[in-house]
C-alpha positions in Angstrom: -32.3 -20.5 78.9 -30.5 -23.7 80.0 -32.7 -25.8 77.7 -31.9 -23.5 74.7 -28.2 -23.8 75.3 -28.5 -27.5 75.5 -30.4 -27.6 72.2 -27.8 -25.5 70.4 -25.0 -27.7 71.7 -26.7 -30.8 70.6 -27.1 -29.5 67.1 -23.4 -28.4 66.9 -22.3 -31.8 68.1 -24.6 -33.7 65.8 -23.9 -31.7 62.6 -20.5 -33.3 61.7 -22.0 -36.7 61.9 -25.0 -35.7 59.7 -22.7 -34.1 57.1 -20.5 -37.2 57.1 -23.5 -39.4 56.5 -24.6 -37.3 53.6 -21.2 -37.4 51.8 -21.4 -39.7 48.8 -19.1 -42.6 48.3 -16.6 -41.8 45.6 -15.1 -44.7 43.6 -12.8 -44.8 40.6 -13.2 -47.4 37.8 -11.1 -48.3 34.8 -13.1 -50.6 32.6 -16.0 -50.1 30.3 -18.4 -52.0 32.5 -19.6 -50.9 36.0 -19.7 -53.9 38.4 -21.9 -54.1 41.6 -18.9 -54.7 43.8 -17.4 -51.4 42.7 -20.3 -49.3 44.0 -21.4 -51.6 46.9 -18.3 -52.6 48.8 -20.2 -54.9 51.2 -22.0 -57.0 48.6 -21.7 -60.8 48.8 -19.0 -62.3 46.6 -21.6 -64.2 44.5 -23.0 -60.9 43.3 -19.6 -59.0 43.0 -19.4 -59.3 39.2 -22.9 -58.4 38.4 -23.0 -55.7 35.7 -24.9 -52.5 36.3 -24.3 -51.3 32.8 -21.7 -49.1 31.1 -19.2 -47.2 33.1 -18.8 -43.4 32.5 -16.7 -42.4 29.5 -13.0 -41.7 30.2 -12.6 -38.3 31.9 -16.2 -38.2 33.0 -18.1 -39.0 36.3 -21.6 -40.2 37.2 -23.7 -40.0 40.3 -25.8 -43.1 41.3 -28.6 -43.2 43.8 -29.3 -46.1 46.1 -32.7 -46.8 44.5 -31.0 -46.9 41.0 -28.4 -49.4 42.3 -30.9 -51.7 43.9 -33.2 -51.6 40.8 -30.3 -52.5 38.4 -29.1 -55.2 40.7 -32.6 -56.8 40.9 -32.9 -56.6 37.1 -29.6 -58.6 36.9 -31.0 -61.2 39.4 -28.9 -60.1 42.4 -30.4 -60.1 45.9 -28.6 -57.5 48.1 -29.2 -56.2 51.6 -30.5 -52.6 51.3 -28.5 -51.6 54.4 -25.2 -52.1 52.6 -26.1 -49.9 49.6 -24.7 -46.3 49.9 -27.2 -43.5 49.6 -25.2 -42.0 46.7 -22.1 -43.1 44.8 -20.0 -40.9 42.5 -18.3 -43.0 39.9 -15.3 -41.5 38.3 -13.3 -42.8 35.4 -9.9 -41.2 34.8 -8.6 -40.5 31.3 -5.9 -38.9 29.2 -6.1 -36.2 26.5 -4.0 -36.7 23.3 -2.2 -33.4 22.6 -1.5 -31.8 19.2 2.2 -32.2 19.7 1.8 -36.0 20.1 -0.1 -36.3 16.8 2.4 -34.1 15.0 5.4 -36.1 16.2 3.8 -39.4 15.2 3.0 -38.1 11.7 6.4 -36.7 11.2 8.1 -39.9 12.2 5.8 -42.0 10.1 6.1 -39.9 6.9 9.9 -39.1 7.1 11.0 -42.4 5.4 8.7 -41.6 2.5 10.1 -38.1 1.7 12.8 -37.5 -0.9 16.0 -35.7 0.3 14.7 -32.3 -1.0 11.2 -32.7 0.3 9.7 -31.4 3.6 6.4 -32.0 5.3 4.1 -29.2 6.4 1.2 -30.1 8.8 -1.7 -27.7 8.2 -4.2 -28.8 10.8 -4.8 -31.5 13.4 -8.0 -33.1 14.7 -7.8 -34.7 18.2 -9.9 -37.5 19.7 -12.0 -37.4 22.8 -10.4 -38.3 26.2 -9.1 -41.9 26.1 -8.7 -44.3 29.1 -5.5 -44.3 31.1 -2.9 -46.8 30.0 0.0 -47.4 27.6 -0.9 -45.1 24.7 0.4 -45.7 21.1 -0.3 -43.6 18.0 -0.3 -45.5 14.7 -0.4 -43.5 11.5 -2.2 -44.9 8.5 -0.2 -44.2 5.3 -1.6 -44.8 1.8 0.2 -47.2 -0.5 2.6 -45.7 -3.0 3.6 -42.0 -3.2 2.2 -39.8 -0.6 -0.4 -37.5 -2.2 -0.2 -33.8 -1.4 -2.3 -32.4 0.2 -3.6 -35.4 2.1 -5.5 -36.3 5.3 -3.7 -38.9 7.4 -5.7 -40.9 10.0 -4.0 -41.7 13.3 -5.3 -44.6 15.4 -5.0 -44.0 19.2 -4.5 -47.3 21.0 -4.4 -47.9 24.7 -2.9 -51.1 25.9 -3.2 -52.5 22.4 -6.9 -51.6 21.9 -8.0 -48.8 19.6 -9.8 -46.2 21.7 -10.0 -43.2 19.3 -8.8 -41.7 16.2 -7.0 -38.4 15.3 -6.2 -36.9 11.9 -3.7 -34.5 10.3 -3.9 -32.5 7.2 -0.5 -32.5 5.5 1.3 -31.1 2.5 4.7 -32.1 1.0 6.8 -29.5 -0.7 10.3 -29.3 -2.2 12.8 -27.3 -0.3 15.3 -24.9 -1.9 17.7 -22.2 -0.6 15.9 -19.2 0.9 17.0 -16.2 2.8 15.7 -16.1 6.4 16.3 -13.7 9.4 18.4 -15.1 12.2 16.6 -13.2 14.9 13.4 -11.3 15.6 13.5 -8.1 13.6 11.3 -5.2 14.6 9.6 -2.9 12.0 12.0 -0.1 10.9 15.2 -2.0 11.8 17.9 -2.0 9.2 19.3 -5.5 8.5 23.0 -6.2 8.8 25.0 -9.2 7.5 24.6 -11.1 10.7 20.8 -10.8 10.6 20.2 -13.0 7.6 21.4 -16.4 6.3 20.5 -18.8 3.6 18.8 -22.0 4.7 16.9 -24.8 3.0 13.2 -24.1 3.1 9.9 -23.6 1.2 10.3 -21.5 -1.9 7.6 -18.9 -1.4 6.7 -16.4 -4.0 9.0 -13.3 -3.8 11.4 -15.0 -1.3 14.9 -13.7 -1.5 18.0 -16.0 -1.9 20.9 -13.6 -1.8 21.9 -11.8 1.5 23.0 -8.8 -0.5 19.4 -8.3 -1.5 18.5 -7.6 2.2 21.6 -6.2 3.9 21.2 -2.5 4.4 17.5 -2.5 3.9 14.8 -1.6 6.4 12.1 -4.0 7.6 8.6 -2.9 6.6 7.0 -5.2 9.3 8.0 -7.5 12.2 10.0 -10.5 11.0 10.2 -13.5 13.3 13.4 -15.5 13.6 13.6 -18.2 10.9 11.0 -16.7 8.6 11.7 -16.2 4.9 12.5 -12.7 3.7 10.6 -11.4 0.7 11.2 -8.3 -1.3 8.0 -6.7 -0.2 9.1 -7.1 3.5 11.9 -4.6 3.0 12.3 -1.0 2.1 15.4 0.8 0.7 17.3 3.0 3.0 18.3 6.0 1.0 22.0 6.8 1.2 21.8 9.3 -1.6 19.3 12.1 -1.4 17.8 14.1 -4.2 19.8 17.3 -4.7 22.7 16.1 -2.6 26.3 16.1 -3.9 27.8 12.7 -4.6 31.2 11.4 -5.9 31.1 9.9 -9.3 33.6 7.2 -10.1 34.3 5.4 -13.3 36.9 2.7 -13.9 38.1 1.6 -17.3 40.8 -0.9 -17.3 43.4 0.4 -14.8 42.3 4.0 -15.0 39.9 5.6 -12.5 38.1 8.8 -13.1 36.5 10.8 -10.3 34.3 13.9 -10.4 31.4 15.5 -8.4 27.8 15.3 -9.3 24.3 16.2 -8.0 21.8 13.4 -7.4 18.5 13.8 -9.2 16.7 11.0 -7.2 16.7 9.3 -3.8 18.4 5.9 -3.9 19.7 3.2 -1.6 22.7 0.8 -1.8 22.6 -1.2 -5.0 20.0 1.0 -6.7 20.5 2.9 -9.9 20.4 6.7 -9.6 20.6 9.6 -12.1 23.3 12.1 -11.4 24.1 15.5 -13.0 27.8 15.7 -13.8 28.7 19.2 -12.5 31.8 19.4 -14.7 30.0 18.7 -18.0 26.3 19.3 -17.2 25.4 15.9 -18.6 23.1 13.4 -16.8 24.6 10.0 -16.2 23.4 6.9 -14.4 25.2 4.8 -11.8 24.9 2.3 -9.1 25.0 3.4 -5.4 27.8 1.7 -3.5 28.0 1.0 0.2 30.0 4.1 0.9 27.6 6.3 -1.0 29.8 6.6 -4.1 28.0 6.3 -7.4 29.8 4.0 -9.8 29.4 4.8 -13.4 30.1 2.0 -16.0 32.3 3.3 -18.8 34.5 6.4 -18.6 32.9 8.0 -21.7 29.7 8.6 -19.7 31.5 10.8 -17.3 32.3 13.4 -20.0 
């Protein structure tokens, strides 16, 4: 029993030392070449700069065995004491990733001086390089000579400490801006737009885009509209303020004379739309424009008779 306890205690005491011995040496390198002194700290100075081959790529790591280190050192003509070579070495090389926002910013800054006052740049897609070494990063956009074609692919050199380490690209288009109507806030489907919900800004003239706030105010959104997005006619639905069969007030103004009567709407209609109305006084059908207060304005007093 005493012998068994002693054996267990000896194992528990020895275990940390064994685990420590098995832990690999971890080193960090920066350059493209792996040197002997970087993985064998105790090597003689005369062999310190012996090359063992290429270092891992930026952002990667590599595990080296003692036999591999000794073999590469011998191939390079270095004589080293086997006792100073670690059993395993994990070589890590730090790196940095170039983000999409960095490429977009660089392209926008480079292209801006080439744009006319009424032109804007749209970046369709971006391609990013692999991880690059740590250091002072600079992005240099290659622009073609003369006018910028549209669409075009622009190449972006990624330099670290003045040396090109990779290349990104951006697919761009140039378009002319013109006044367009946009929503000033996020609008949910079914909401009715008010005067404060839309404004005219310079932007891309998309097909069907509205330009007059009066074309949108009082209409209901057919879909979700995000703040700043152009408003198109197909995005909106008319909110009926005049219902078929309902009584409406007909008003006609000729010169300084205003004539008013009551009619019955023959269709549904919203503000600004034309609606047919039966004049209950004469029995005739007239057409008018629905006003914001629901009144139907008829052009020409003779149509009221």
